[in-house]
N, C-alpha and C positions, 0 to 999 in steps of 0.2 A: 504494500500500500504506500509506503513512504517513497518508493521509487517512482510511482505513478503520480503522486500528489504531494508536491513540495511543501505545502502548508502543514503537512502532518509530521514533518521532520522533528519538531519539538514536542509533539503531543504524546501522551501516554495512551496506548491502544490496548483494548481488551480483545482477545481472540476467542471466538466461540467455535468449537469444532464438534461436529456431529458425524459419526461414522455412517456412511451410506453403503448399501449393497452395491456390488460391482455393476449391476445392470441398470442402475438409476441414472437418469440424465441429470447431471450436476448443474448444467446451465438452467434447466427447467426449475430445479429446486431454488437456485439462486435468484432467478427473476421472480418466481412466485413469492419467495421470502421478502424481497424488497417491496413488492407490491403490498403484501399482507402486513408487513411492519408499518408501512405508510398508512394503510387503512386503520390500523389499531393505534395510530398516533405514537409509535415507538421509534420513529426515526428522528434523530437530532436535526435541528435547523441547520447544523453545520455538516450534515451527512455528505459523503462523497461517492455515493453509489452511482454506477452507470444507470441511465434511464432504463427501467425494467421493460422487457418485451412481454408480450402476451404469453401467459403460461397457465396451463390447466392446473387446478388444485391437485395436490397429491398428498398422501399420508406423510411422506418424507418432508415436504415443505412444512406441513403443520407441526411435525415433531421438532424441526429446526426452530421455527418461530416460537413454539412453546418453551423451548430451552432458553432462548434469548429473553422471553418475557419473564421466566422464572428468575433468571440472573438479575434482571433489572428490579425485581421485587415489586 
């Protein structure tokens, strides 16, 4: 992230990793998660996510978003 977004060079970052099965489309999960986090009001005003593409809901996306939501308390 720091390599792509210079403004993050001095920021402390939290990394959330969720193991996904080999056959899961990771891009679909990522785009679905960005969209769902936005809907739930969980993205920072300073977020640096790429604009999400259309992505069908998936159990893996929901699990990833739930993990982030839990960490944010």
